N, C-alpha and C positions, 0 to 999 in steps of 0.2 A: 213224622219225626217228633219225638217227645220234646217238651219245652227245654229240659236241661241240655239235651243233645243239640237243639237248635241254638241255644245261647252259646254252647261250646263252639259250634261251627262258626257262629258270628264272631266270636272272640278271636278264633284263629285267623279268620279273613281280615279282621281289623288289624291284628298284629302283623300279618303278612304285608298288608298295605302300608302300615307304618314303617316296616323294615325297608320296603321298596322305596318309599319316599326318602328315608334316611340315606339309603345307598345312592339314590339319584342326587341328593344334596351334596354328597361328598365328591362327586365328580366335577372337576373344574370345567368351566366353559372353555371351549377351544379358543386359542388366541385370535384376536382380530386380524384380518388380512393386512399384512405389512406391505407397504409400497416401496419398491426400490427407489423410484424417482423422488418421492416426497419424504421418505423416512430414512432409508439406509444411505443413499448417496450423499446427503448433507453431512452425515457422521463421518464418512470417508473423506469428504472434502475438507472438513475442519481438522481432522486428527491424523489422517493417513497419507493423503495425496502429496504432501510436501516432500516425503521421502520415497514415494512409490509412484512416480510419473515417468513418462518417456525421457525427460531431460535428466532425471535423477532416480534411476531404478535400483534402489538399494535392495540387496538380496535377490536381484534378478526378477523382482516381482513388481508389476504395474497394476494400479488400482483405479486409474482414471476412466477406463472403459469397462462396461459390463462384461464383455467377452473375455477380457484379460483376467478377471477374478477367478476363473475356473482353471487357469494355467498353474503350473508348478514353478516355484522359484529355484534358487540355488540348492535348497535342501530336497528338491525333487518330490515334494508333497503338494498335491493340488490344494490351492487356497480354499476353494469352495467346491463341494460336491452337492449338487442339487438334490434336495430331499433328504440329505443325510448330514446332520449337524455334527455327529460324532466323528465323521471322517474328514471334516473340513478343517484343514490345518490353520486357517485364518482364526477360527474361534479359539483354538488352543493358544495362539500367540496373544490374543487380546484379553483372555480371561485372567483375572487377578488371583494370585495366590499369596496369602499373608500380606495383602495390600499392595502387591507389586505384580506387574505384568511385563512380559518381554516387549510388547508393542502397545502403544506408540513408544518408540525408543527415546529414552531420556525425558519422557514427559509423564504427567499423571495418567493413571490407567483410565480407560473408559468406565463410565458409570455402569452399575449392574443393569440399569434399564436399557442403556445403549447396547450392551452385550446381548441382552435378551432379545432386543429388537432384531439384531443381526441373525441370532440363532433361529428365531421364529421365521424370518424371511427365508433362510436356507431350508428349514424344515418344510416350508410351504412350497418349495420348488425353485426358489431363487430366480424368479422370473423378472424380466425387464419390462416395466410398464412406462418407460420414458415416452412421452408423446412424440409423434412424428415431427411436430413443429420444433421440438427441442433437440432433434438429432441432426447435427450439422456434420460437415466434413471433418475428418480427423485432422487436427492441427498439432504438430510437434516438430522436433528438430529434423526428423526424417521427412515430414510433410509440412513445410512452412506454408504460411497463408499465401493465397493468390489474390491479388488486388484488382478489382474492377475499376477502381479509382484510387488516387493517392490517399494515404491515411491522413486524418486530422492529427497534426503534431501538437501535443500538449506539453512536451518537455524536451530540453536539449542540455547537453553537458559536454564540455571538453575535459579530457583527462589532464592532470597537472603537468605532464610533459609536452602537451600539445600535439600528441601523436594521433589521437582518436577524437571523433565527434559522435556521441551517442544521440540517437534520434528515436523518440517513441513512435511505435507503429501499432498495428493490430496484432495482439497475441505475441508481440515480440519487441525487442529493441534492435534497431538497425545500426550497426557500427560502421562508420565511414572513416576513411583516412582523412585526417585534417589537412594533409598536404595537397591531395589531388581530387578529393571528393569521391573516391572509388569505394564501393561497398566492400568491406572487409569480411564481415560475418553477420549472421542473423541469430540472435539469442532468443529462441522461441520457448516460452514457458506456458504455464496453465492459464495465467490471467488473460482474459480477453481484452480488458482495458488496461493500458499502461498510462498512469497519471503523472509519474515523476521519476526521474533518473538522476543519480549523483555518484560521481567517482569518489573513492576513498582518498584521504589526504596523501597516501603513498602512491596512488594511481594503480594499485594492484587489484582492486576489486571495484565492482559496479553494483550499486544498490538500486533496486527497481521497486516502486510502489504501485499497486494496482489491484486487480481482482475481477470478479464477475458481479455485476450489479444485482443486488438482492440475494446473492448466494454466498460469496466469501470475499474477504480481502486477503492480500498476499504481499509479503516482502520477499523479494528474490535477491540473493547475493551471488554474483557471477565472478568467476575468474575469466574475464572476457578475452584474455589472450589465448586461452585454451578452449573456449566455448564450453566451459564447465560450470554447471549450476552447483554452487557450493552449499547453499542453504535455500530452502523454500519454507517460509514460515506463514502458514495460513493464520489469519486473525480476523475476528469479528465476522459479521454476516453481510458485509457490503464492502465496496472498494475503499482503499486507503490512499492518502495523498501526502504531498509535502515532505518527501524523504530527505534526511540530512545526516551527516556523519559528525561525531565528536572529533575534536582536533587530534586526539590520540588514535583514532580509528577503531576504538574498542566498543563503540556504541552507535547504533543506528536508530534515529527517531523518526516518527511519522505521525500524521493526524488521521483521525477516524471519523466516520459518519455517525458513530454512536456518541459523539461529542467528547471523546477522550483523546488525550495525547499519550502515546506509548513509545517505548524504546526496547530494542532487543540486543542481545549479544550476536554480532554478525558471524561468529564462528559456530554457534550452536542453534541459533534461533530462539533461545530462551528469553522470555520477557524480563526486562530489568527495571522498567519504570511504567507507571500508569498514573495520570493525573486527570481528574474528571470534573473540573469546575466550569468548563465552557458550557454554553447552553445551545450551541448549534455546531454544525460540521466544522472540524478543524482542517484547514487547507494548507497550512505552511508551518514549518519548524526550522529553527536554527540554533546552534549551540553558542555559548559565550566563548571567547578566545581561550579561557582557561578550562573550559569543559565543565565547570561547576554549575552552570545554569542552562536551562533550555527555554527558549522563547517560542511561543505558538500564536498563530493568528487564526481567526475564525469568522464564519458568517455572522456570529453574534456581535460583530463590530467591536471586538476587543483584541488586544495583544496582552498575553499573560506570561508570567515568569514562574518557572518551576525550579526548585533546587534539586539537582540531579541525585546526589548521594542519599537524600532523605525522601525524595519523591514528593516533597511538600510544595503546595501552591504558595508563592511568596507575595506576589503583587500584581495588580493591573498596571501595566506600563503605560497604557493609554488612559485617557479620562474615562471614568465610570459614570459620568453624567449622561443621561439619555440625550441623544442628539449631538454629543461631543464629536462623534464620527457619523458621517451621513451615508453609511452603507457597509456591507460586510467586507471583511479583509480577505484577500486571496493570495497575497504574496509577501514574503519577508526575506531580507538578507542582512547579514552582519557586515559592517564596514571593516575591511582589513586595516589594521593599525600597525604602522612600522615600529612605533615605540609603545610599549605597554605602560600606560599611565594608570594610576590608582585613583579611584573615585571616592569622593567624600561620602560619609553616611549622615543621615538626618541627626540633628542635635538631640532629638528625644530618644535616641537609641545608644546610650553610652555603653562602652565596652565592646561594641561591634567592630571588627577589623574592617578597614577599607577594602573595596572590591576592585577587580580589574575594570578599567573604563572601557565600555563598549558602546558603539552607536549602531542604530538599526534603521533600515529603510523599509517602509511598509506601504502598501497600496491595495486598492480593491475596487468596489462597485462605483465609488464616486469619481474615480479617475484622477485623484490628487495624490501624488507621492508625498510622504511625510517622513522627516528624519527625527528619531527619538534617541535619547540616551537610555541605556538599559536599566540602570539603578537610580532610585530616587535619592536626591540630596537634600530635600527640604521636607518638613513635616507635611503630611497630607492634609488638604483642606477640601471640603465638599465643593465639587464643581471645578477643581483645578485640572490643568493638563500640564503639570510642571515639568514632565520629562520631555515634552516636545521641543525640538530645537528650531525647526523651520518647516514650511510647506513650499512646494514647488508648483510651477504652472501646471494647471489641470490639462490632462490629455483627453481626447475625445473617447467617450465610452468608458468601459471598465478595464482596469489593468489586471492582467493575469500573470505576467512575468516580470521579475525584477532581478537585477544582478549587478554587484559592484565589480569594477575592474580590479586587477591584482593589487594596486596600491591604494585603493579607496578614494582616489581623487575624482572619479567619475562613476556614475551608475547608468545602466540602460533599463528601459521599461518598454513593455509591449502592451498595446491596447486594441480593443475592437468595438465597433459600433455600426449597426445597420449594414452589415455585409462588407464593411471596410475596416482597415487596420492601420495602425501607426506604430513605428518604432522610433524612440528618441534616446539621445544620450544627454544626460544632465551633468554639469559640473557640480560636485557635491557642495562645496563651500559657497560658490558665487551664484549658483542657480541657473547659469547660462545653459541654453539647450541647443542641440543640433537635431534636426529631423532627418531621418534616414530616407533616401529616395528608393523608388522602385518596389515598394511593398504592395503586393497585388491582392491582398485579402486580409481578413481578420487575423491579427497576430496574437498568439497566446504564450509564446516561450522566447526566452532570450538567454544567451550565454556568451561570456568573454573568452577569447583565446588567451592562454597564459602570457603571451607577449604583450597584451594590453593594447594591441593595435587593431584587432579585428573583433567584431561581434557577429555572432550567428543568431538568427531569429527565424521563426516559422509559425505556422498556424493552420487555418482552416483548409487551404488548398493544397497542403502537403509540400509546398515549395520552401526550401531552406535558403534564406538570403544571407550573404556574407557582405558586410559593410565595413568600410574604413571608418573607424570610430571617431577620428578627428574631424572628418569632413562630412560624413554621412553618405558618401558616394558608394553605390552598389558596385562591388568589385566582381562578383560572380554569384550564381545561384544554381541550384539543382533541385530536382523533384525526388522526394524520398519515396520512390516506388520501385521495388525490386523487379527485375525482368522475370517474366514467368514463362516464356517460351524459348526454345533453343535459338531461334533467330534473334529474338530480342536480347538474349544473353550475349550472343556473339557480337551484336551491334554495340552493346554496352562496353564490351571488352576491347 
């Protein structure tokens, strides 16, 4: 081959190679393998499962189990078609158009990255890589949990009419008749752990705070008389605590492990408030009697005040001096006041109108109940604890549950230490105490019957104790463990 022809051939080869390299460079790398368990399932849990679960299957579509994703809802279109994203109706619903998406309903659309994640998972075959160790038995309203042992009871609540006693269980709230302790219904939801229950002021709704540790938190709002889950609001990535209702029943507040205090609309699940000045888990919340302020207590050894309309942090109700409190706070309740008094404001804040007078009982790791007024009346000084009204005799161990009686003259407290528990009734103004008899294990929760004569308490061994509040005498008790066999059910009835 002559030199010119050789150079020409070399040039063609080089050009062809360059073109090949260029073409290869334009081809995108295949998407990384997407995990259902680690990547897709958390997105569904956070944004979708609240409205698409066995207890609340909107559109006839359930998203809590992998197998259910391939089924069709009311529109008769399969949600997921393995290997074919274009035919998967779920993607059509979550894709945003002009900044809006049909799902999640009433909420912000999923991010483009989240939608791509789901699309890639479907295109790759929509396989289930959930570890065998994470696949438990199906638990829902049709398949309530079976108990090998009674559940640890973390929360109790009587409804305002004194008809029902709500008891926290595993994956559910057990609703008992307050008259004869018979199990009325089982409110089974997504949350494995139920940390707090509270009836609305009208008694028509039941709020539940809980979640799955390390996965999601959830607030449930039930129409408990119909076994109907009205709202399921997933929030944060861990369990939530300390649920409470505003006096008008229009807001539900709770504490989070991400150190925030939050509140939602109980009819829609939409977030209405978030305050983030705590430095540790928030375990308890309660509203002021006028609903204008929200009090929260935390493991950071503080009680803090938030203005509800503005979501602004207002004040540390407790002392901010290190060592002022000797342990994290776990429980709080507002004292019922028959007459609404108005509280003074500090002299250095002219022009500020007086606020409704409220008193608060708090307790926690150091076992000492303390009574505080909600709003400061004197100018703050470093090291002061000016809002504190009094301390009460220390209980053994840590106090997990507190509750005032209906007129605020007494409060009850539940504590635990070294496998033992104690329940006490204190006279709020005088500090006198009555120790309740027959408590058989660590006590975590306490609630007053609306008649003010009976208190319910419970804890580690699943036994619910009913005491006469005046004397501390045990009037009756029962174990919060639903019957699981036909013979046991017949015996219970």
